[in-house]
C-alpha positions as CSV (number, residue, x, y, z in Angstrom):
1,M,0.1,0.1,0.0
2,R,1.3,3.6,-0.9
3,I,-0.1,7.0,-0.2
4,I,0.3,10.0,-2.5
5,E,-0.2,13.5,-1.4
6,D,-1.4,16.8,-3.1
7,M,-2.8,14.9,-6.2
8,V,-5.0,17.5,-8.5
9,C,-8.7,16.3,-8.8
10,P,-9.3,16.1,-12.9
11,F,-13.1,17.0,-12.2
12,C,-14.6,20.3,-12.1
13,G,-13.1,23.7,-12.7
14,C,-11.6,24.2,-8.8
15,L,-8.8,21.5,-9.5
16,C,-8.3,20.9,-5.9
17,D,-4.5,19.9,-5.5
18,D,-5.0,18.6,-2.0
19,V,-6.1,15.0,-2.7
20,I,-4.7,12.4,-1.1
21,L,-4.9,9.0,-2.8
22,T,-4.4,5.3,-1.2
23,I,-3.0,3.1,-3.8
24,E,-2.7,-1.0,-3.1
25,N,-2.7,-3.2,-6.2
26,D,-2.1,-1.0,-8.9
27,M,-5.6,0.3,-7.8
28,I,-6.7,3.4,-6.2
29,I,-8.8,2.2,-3.4
30,A,-9.2,5.4,-1.7
31,A,-9.6,9.3,-2.0
32,D,-9.6,11.6,0.9
33,N,-10.3,15.6,0.4
34,C,-12.4,14.7,-2.4
35,C,-16.2,15.7,-3.0
36,T,-18.4,12.8,-4.0
37,V,-18.1,13.0,-7.5
38,G,-14.2,13.4,-7.7
39,N,-14.2,10.8,-5.7
40,A,-16.4,8.7,-8.1
41,K,-13.9,9.9,-10.4
42,F,-10.8,8.7,-9.2
43,L,-12.5,5.3,-8.0
44,G,-14.4,4.6,-11.3
45,K,-13.8,0.8,-12.7
46,K,-15.9,0.5,-16.1
47,R,-13.4,1.5,-18.3
48,L,-13.3,-0.2,-22.1
49,K,-10.5,-2.6,-22.3
50,S,-9.7,-1.8,-25.9
51,P,-11.0,0.3,-28.8
52,I,-14.0,-1.1,-30.3
53,I,-16.1,-0.4,-33.8
54,K,-19.5,-0.7,-35.2
55,K,-19.7,-2.8,-37.8
56,D,-23.9,-3.8,-39.2
57,G,-24.6,-2.4,-36.0
58,V,-23.0,-4.9,-33.5
59,W,-19.7,-3.8,-31.7
60,E,-16.6,-5.6,-32.2
61,Q,-13.2,-5.3,-30.4
62,T,-10.0,-3.8,-32.6
63,G,-6.7,-2.9,-32.3
64,Y,-5.1,0.6,-31.6
65,D,-3.5,0.9,-34.6
66,E,-6.3,-0.2,-37.1
67,A,-8.7,2.3,-34.6
68,I,-5.4,5.4,-35.4
69,Q,-6.2,4.2,-39.5
70,Y,-9.5,4.2,-39.5
71,T,-9.7,8.1,-37.6
72,V,-6.9,9.5,-39.7
73,D,-8.7,8.1,-43.4
74,T,-12.4,9.3,-41.9
75,L,-11.0,12.8,-41.1
76,L,-8.5,13.1,-44.1
77,D,-11.9,11.9,-46.4
78,A,-14.1,14.3,-44.9
79,D,-15.0,17.9,-46.9
80,R,-15.7,19.2,-43.2
81,P,-14.8,17.3,-40.4
82,L,-16.0,18.5,-36.9
83,M,-13.4,17.9,-33.7
84,F,-15.3,18.7,-30.6
85,G,-14.8,18.2,-27.0
86,W,-11.4,18.9,-25.5
87,S,-12.4,20.2,-21.8
88,G,-11.6,17.0,-20.4
89,T,-7.9,16.4,-21.5
90,H,-4.7,18.0,-20.7
91,G,-3.3,21.0,-22.7
92,E,-0.5,19.1,-24.4
93,A,-3.1,17.1,-26.0
94,Q,-5.3,20.1,-26.8
95,C,-2.1,21.6,-28.9
96,I,-1.9,18.7,-31.3
97,G,-5.7,18.6,-32.2
98,I,-5.2,22.5,-33.2
99,H,-2.5,21.2,-35.5
100,M,-4.8,18.3,-36.7
101,N,-7.2,20.7,-37.5
102,E,-5.5,22.8,-39.5
103,L,-3.8,20.3,-41.4
104,I,-7.6,18.8,-42.6
105,G,-9.0,22.2,-42.7
106,G,-12.0,21.8,-40.3
107,V,-13.5,23.2,-37.3
108,I,-12.3,22.6,-33.5
109,D,-14.9,23.4,-30.8
110,S,-14.9,22.8,-26.7
111,T,-17.4,22.7,-24.7
112,T,-17.5,26.4,-23.9
113,S,-19.6,26.9,-26.8
114,V,-22.5,25.4,-24.7
115,C,-21.2,26.5,-21.4
116,H,-19.3,30.2,-21.1
117,G,-19.0,30.9,-24.4
118,P,-21.1,33.9,-23.6
119,S,-18.8,34.6,-20.7
120,I,-15.8,35.2,-23.3
121,L,-17.6,36.8,-25.6
122,A,-18.6,39.5,-23.0
123,I,-14.9,40.0,-21.7
124,Q,-13.7,40.4,-24.9
125,E,-15.9,43.4,-25.4
126,V,-15.4,44.8,-21.8
127,G,-12.4,43.3,-20.1
128,H,-12.1,40.9,-17.2
129,P,-11.6,42.4,-13.8
130,G,-10.9,39.5,-12.6
131,C,-8.0,37.3,-9.7
132,T,-6.9,34.6,-8.7
133,L,-8.8,32.4,-6.2
134,G,-6.0,32.8,-3.7
135,Q,-7.0,36.3,-3.6
136,V,-10.6,35.8,-3.0
137,K,-10.1,33.3,-0.4
138,N,-7.5,35.7,2.0
139,R,-9.0,38.7,1.0
140,A,-13.0,38.8,0.1
141,D,-15.7,39.5,2.7
142,L,-18.5,39.3,0.7
143,I,-19.5,36.5,-2.0
144,I,-22.1,36.3,-4.6
145,Y,-23.2,33.6,-6.1
146,W,-25.4,34.6,-9.4
147,G,-27.0,31.8,-11.6
148,C,-25.0,29.1,-9.8
149,N,-25.1,26.0,-7.4
150,P,-21.4,25.5,-6.0
151,V,-23.0,22.9,-3.4
152,E,-23.5,20.7,-6.1
153,G,-21.6,22.0,-9.0
154,H,-18.6,22.4,-7.4
155,P,-18.7,20.8,-3.9
156,R,-15.4,22.0,-2.4
157,H,-15.7,25.8,-3.9
158,M,-16.7,27.0,-0.8
159,S,-14.8,25.1,1.9
160,R,-11.5,26.3,-0.6
161,Y,-12.1,29.5,-1.7
162,T,-14.7,31.2,-0.2
163,V,-17.2,30.9,2.7
164,Y,-15.7,28.4,5.0
165,A,-12.3,28.9,3.8
166,D,-9.3,30.8,6.2
167,G,-8.6,34.0,4.9
168,Y,-5.3,35.5,5.9
169,F,-6.3,39.0,6.0
170,L,-9.8,38.4,7.7
171,Q,-9.8,37.7,11.6
172,N,-12.8,35.4,12.0
173,S,-13.7,34.4,8.2
174,F,-17.1,32.4,8.7
175,K,-18.6,35.4,10.8
176,E,-16.9,38.4,8.6
177,R,-17.7,37.1,5.4
178,K,-21.5,38.0,4.0
179,V,-22.9,35.7,1.1
180,I,-25.3,36.5,-1.6
181,V,-27.2,34.3,-3.9
182,V,-29.0,35.5,-6.9
183,D,-31.0,32.8,-8.8
184,V,-34.3,31.7,-9.9
185,R,-35.0,29.0,-7.7
186,E,-34.0,28.8,-3.8
187,T,-30.9,26.1,-4.2
188,E,-29.0,24.3,-1.8
189,T,-26.3,27.0,-1.6
190,A,-29.6,29.4,-1.0
191,G,-29.5,27.9,2.1
192,I,-26.5,29.0,3.4
193,A,-26.9,32.8,2.3
194,D,-27.3,36.0,4.3
195,E,-29.0,37.5,1.6
196,F,-30.9,35.5,-1.2
197,V,-32.2,37.6,-4.1
198,R,-34.8,35.7,-6.5
199,V,-35.2,36.5,-9.7
200,K,-37.5,35.6,-12.5
201,P,-36.6,33.8,-15.3
202,G,-35.2,35.9,-17.7
203,G,-35.0,39.1,-15.6
204,D,-30.9,38.9,-14.7
205,F,-30.5,42.0,-17.1
206,A,-32.9,44.2,-15.7
207,V,-31.5,43.1,-12.1
208,I,-28.3,44.1,-12.6
209,S,-28.9,46.9,-14.3
210,A,-31.3,48.4,-11.6
211,L,-28.1,47.6,-9.0
212,R,-26.2,49.4,-11.1
213,A,-28.2,52.8,-11.2
214,I,-28.3,52.3,-7.2
215,I,-25.1,52.6,-6.8
216,R,-24.8,55.3,-9.0
217,G,-26.7,57.1,-7.1
218,K,-29.9,56.9,-9.1
219,G,-32.5,54.7,-7.0
220,D,-34.8,57.0,-7.1
221,I,-35.8,56.0,-10.7
222,I,-36.2,52.3,-10.3
223,P,-39.8,51.1,-9.5
224,E,-41.1,48.9,-6.5
225,S,-40.1,45.5,-8.4
226,V,-37.4,44.8,-11.0
227,A,-37.8,41.0,-12.1
228,G,-39.5,40.0,-9.0
229,V,-36.8,41.9,-6.6
230,S,-38.4,44.5,-4.5
231,R,-36.4,47.7,-4.7
232,E,-35.8,47.7,-1.2
233,Q,-33.9,44.1,-1.2
234,L,-31.8,46.0,-4.6
235,V,-30.8,48.6,-2.6
236,R,-30.2,46.6,0.7
237,V,-27.9,44.4,-2.0
238,A,-26.3,47.2,-3.5
239,E,-25.1,48.3,0.3
240,L,-23.8,45.2,0.8
241,C,-21.5,45.7,-2.3
242,K,-20.8,48.9,-1.8
243,T,-19.6,48.7,1.9
244,C,-17.6,45.6,1.7
245,K,-13.8,45.6,2.0
246,F,-13.3,43.1,-0.9
247,G,-16.3,41.7,-3.0
248,A,-16.3,38.8,-5.6
249,L,-18.9,37.9,-8.1
250,F,-18.9,34.2,-9.3
251,F,-21.6,33.5,-11.9
252,G,-22.5,30.2,-14.0
253,L,-24.5,29.1,-16.3
254,G,-27.5,30.5,-14.8
255,L,-26.7,34.0,-16.4
256,T,-24.8,32.7,-19.6
257,M,-27.1,30.4,-20.9
258,V,-30.9,32.4,-20.3
259,K,-31.9,35.2,-22.1
260,G,-29.5,38.3,-22.5
261,K,-26.6,35.8,-22.8
262,Y,-23.2,37.6,-23.3
263,K,-25.2,41.0,-22.3
264,N,-25.8,39.9,-19.3
265,I,-22.1,38.9,-18.6
266,S,-21.5,42.5,-20.3
267,N,-23.7,44.1,-18.0
268,A,-22.0,42.2,-14.7
269,I,-18.9,43.3,-15.8
270,E,-20.0,47.0,-15.8
271,L,-21.6,46.4,-12.3
272,V,-17.8,45.2,-11.0
273,D,-16.7,48.3,-12.6
274,E,-19.1,50.6,-10.9
275,L,-18.4,49.0,-7.6
276,N,-15.0,49.3,-8.0
277,R,-15.4,52.9,-7.8
278,H,-15.9,52.7,-4.4
279,T,-14.2,49.4,-3.5
280,K,-12.4,46.1,-4.6
281,F,-14.6,44.1,-6.7
282,T,-13.8,41.1,-9.0
283,L,-15.8,39.0,-11.1
284,T,-15.0,34.9,-12.1
285,P,-17.2,32.5,-14.1
286,M,-17.6,29.0,-12.3
287,R,-16.1,27.0,-15.3
288,G,-17.4,23.7,-15.2
289,H,-15.2,20.9,-16.9
290,W,-11.8,20.6,-14.9
291,N,-10.0,21.8,-18.1
292,V,-12.1,24.0,-20.0
293,Y,-10.2,26.9,-19.6
294,G,-7.5,25.2,-20.5
295,S,-9.1,24.9,-23.8
296,N,-9.7,28.4,-24.2
297,E,-5.8,29.1,-23.3
298,V,-4.6,26.7,-25.8
299,F,-6.4,27.8,-28.6
300,T,-6.3,31.5,-28.2
301,W,-2.6,31.4,-28.2
302,M,-2.2,28.8,-31.3
303,T,-5.3,30.3,-33.1
304,G,-5.9,33.9,-31.7
305,Y,-9.5,32.5,-30.9
306,P,-10.8,31.1,-27.8
307,Y,-13.3,28.7,-29.1
308,A,-15.4,27.8,-32.4
309,V,-12.1,28.0,-34.7
310,D,-12.3,26.8,-38.7
311,F,-9.8,26.6,-40.7
312,C,-11.6,25.9,-44.1
313,R,-10.4,28.9,-45.4
314,G,-6.3,27.9,-44.5
315,V,-6.4,30.4,-42.1
316,A,-8.5,30.7,-38.4
317,F,-11.7,31.8,-38.6
318,Y,-14.2,32.7,-35.2
319,N,-17.6,33.7,-35.4
320,P,-19.5,31.6,-32.5
321,G,-23.4,31.0,-34.2
322,E,-21.4,29.9,-37.1
323,T,-18.9,28.0,-36.3
324,S,-19.7,26.5,-33.1
325,A,-20.4,22.6,-32.8
326,I,-24.0,22.9,-32.4
327,D,-24.7,25.0,-35.2
328,I,-22.8,22.9,-37.9
329,L,-24.4,19.8,-36.8
330,A,-27.7,21.4,-36.5
331,R,-27.5,22.5,-40.1
332,K,-25.7,19.0,-40.9
333,E,-22.9,20.9,-42.9
334,C,-20.4,18.4,-41.2
335,D,-19.6,15.0,-42.8
336,A,-17.4,13.3,-40.1
337,C,-16.8,14.2,-36.3
338,L,-14.0,13.4,-33.6
339,V,-15.2,13.6,-29.9
340,V,-12.4,14.2,-27.6
341,A,-13.1,13.9,-23.7
342,S,-16.5,15.0,-24.0
343,D,-20.2,14.2,-23.9
344,P,-22.3,15.6,-26.8
345,G,-24.7,13.2,-26.8
346,A,-25.7,13.5,-23.4
347,H,-26.1,17.8,-23.8
348,F,-26.6,18.7,-27.9
349,P,-30.2,19.0,-29.1
350,R,-31.8,16.0,-30.7
351,A,-31.3,17.1,-34.3
352,C,-27.6,17.0,-33.8
353,V,-27.1,14.0,-32.4
354,E,-29.2,12.1,-35.0
355,H,-26.9,14.0,-37.6
356,M,-24.0,12.5,-35.6
357,K,-25.6,9.0,-35.8
358,D,-25.6,9.6,-39.9
359,I,-22.2,10.5,-40.4
360,P,-18.7,9.0,-39.3
361,T,-18.6,9.8,-35.4
362,I,-15.0,8.6,-33.4
363,V,-14.9,9.1,-29.5
364,I,-11.9,9.4,-28.0
365,D,-12.5,8.8,-23.9
366,P,-11.8,6.1,-21.2
367,F,-15.1,5.3,-20.0
368,Q,-18.7,4.6,-22.5
369,T,-20.8,7.5,-22.6
370,L,-24.2,8.4,-24.7
371,T,-21.9,9.8,-27.6
372,T,-20.8,5.9,-27.3
373,T,-24.3,4.6,-28.8
374,V,-24.2,6.7,-31.9
375,A,-20.3,6.5,-32.6
376,D,-18.5,4.2,-35.0
377,L,-15.7,3.7,-33.2
378,Q,-14.5,4.5,-29.5
379,I,-10.7,4.8,-28.7
380,P,-10.6,4.3,-25.0
381,V,-7.3,6.1,-23.0
382,A,-5.7,6.6,-19.8
383,V,-7.4,9.1,-17.9
384,T,-5.2,12.8,-17.0
385,G,-4.7,12.8,-12.9
386,I,-5.1,8.7,-12.8
387,D,-2.7,7.1,-15.3
388,A,-1.8,10.4,-17.5
389,E,-0.4,13.5,-16.8
390,G,-0.7,16.8,-18.6
391,T,-1.3,20.9,-18.0
392,A,-4.5,21.9,-16.7
393,Y,-5.7,25.4,-15.9
394,R,-8.1,26.0,-13.0
395,M,-11.4,28.4,-13.1
396,D,-9.2,31.5,-12.3
397,G,-6.9,30.9,-15.2
398,I,-4.3,29.3,-13.0
399,P,-2.2,26.6,-15.1
400,L,-1.5,23.4,-13.0
401,K,0.6,20.4,-13.1
402,V,-1.6,17.2,-13.0
403,K,0.6,14.1,-12.1
404,K,-0.5,10.6,-12.4
405,A,-0.8,7.9,-9.7
406,L,-0.7,5.0,-11.7
407,D,1.0,3.1,-14.9
408,S,-0.9,1.6,-17.1
409,N,-1.2,-0.1,-20.7
410,Y,-3.7,2.5,-21.8
411,P,-2.1,5.2,-24.3
412,S,-2.8,8.9,-23.2
413,D,-4.7,11.5,-25.1
414,T,-1.1,13.0,-26.5
415,E,0.0,9.4,-27.4
416,I,-3.3,8.7,-29.6
417,L,-3.7,12.6,-31.2
418,S,0.2,12.6,-31.7
419,K,0.4,9.2,-33.9
420,M,-2.7,10.4,-35.7
421,Y,-1.0,13.8,-36.5
422,E,2.0,11.9,-37.8
423,K,0.1,9.4,-40.2
424,M,-1.8,12.7,-41.5
425,L,1.7,14.2,-42.2
426,E,2.5,11.4,-43.9
427,V,-0.1,11.2,-46.3
428,Q,-0.2,15.0,-46.7
429,W,4.1,14.5,-48.0
430,Q,3.0,11.9,-50.7
């Protein structure tokens, strides 16, 4: 039996780096300092043993070399290939994915386009007043969770960085910190809030605008109720924000994937800008997948664009709504799809999934997923943080080295994609 400390959890954007693994007989038998979902990933056992390919509607086992060759042939033969996912793998693999996509003139997109894509559009428009989670942990005496439910989505976020974390510059963090939760329903997180603001669905933009008006001294123009929130509560929340020493606003898909989209985020950033005239305030998106931020970083430094990058013109082109995965699938443009470390079959609209079933679809993932059911080939790989290692970016943009705990016979995403890229180059140079 051996113990490995300070492991990084490859589940969500928190990237908790204090996990302790207990290993016996080359198996992880315990994961301490983990939330329930992180623990389930470390202890997961139902992994594919070898690549599987569908022939006449029946799954058959095949070899890695055959699977790699099939993928290369499929992507090179396609006129409009789509490479989607990338948020559940390490940065080194994402780099190779960009090179592959540029070579075949396809479209590469990450799960960002169906989660925090609007956040990026807003940040491109008005900037990002952000900071590290360490700064929030040590300094923030006011925390706002808007349109997110960290108790269930990011279970250790509050214990490591906000509500229950000890702050270096706070004498009694738990008592000094105030928590405001804004949502359309009373969530588990709302149960621990000092102030719960219930907004009518689609009313976030109006509430943010009302708060901005109050903070600028225009509270007399606010009606008695804004999107279901009383003027008295809005004034109370605005005062809490103005009088805190250091405030941090965290927001989730309840703000990005509702009416208003990126304009909600743009307005929220402007709200933080207004608050910075009175105190110190920051804003951070609650990124979901453990390396979705990393995909945006890698895509940006290699192509100039953070997601939904189209190389059909020979150079990088970016126009979310046209070059994003859902739109391309819905229009039935793509004639081949490679899914890496993601499960669009579980989250995409039905029309998109039906089109994936009609075209050659290849999945690179350690586990069977709902996407497996519509795929023609699945290639199992090592799990980053368990039997593979690489670089990941935390939700605040901090890069971390994700170590591996075990050696296995599974190739990593980087190894598989590197072999594919090498074969593509061979064909191109013939």
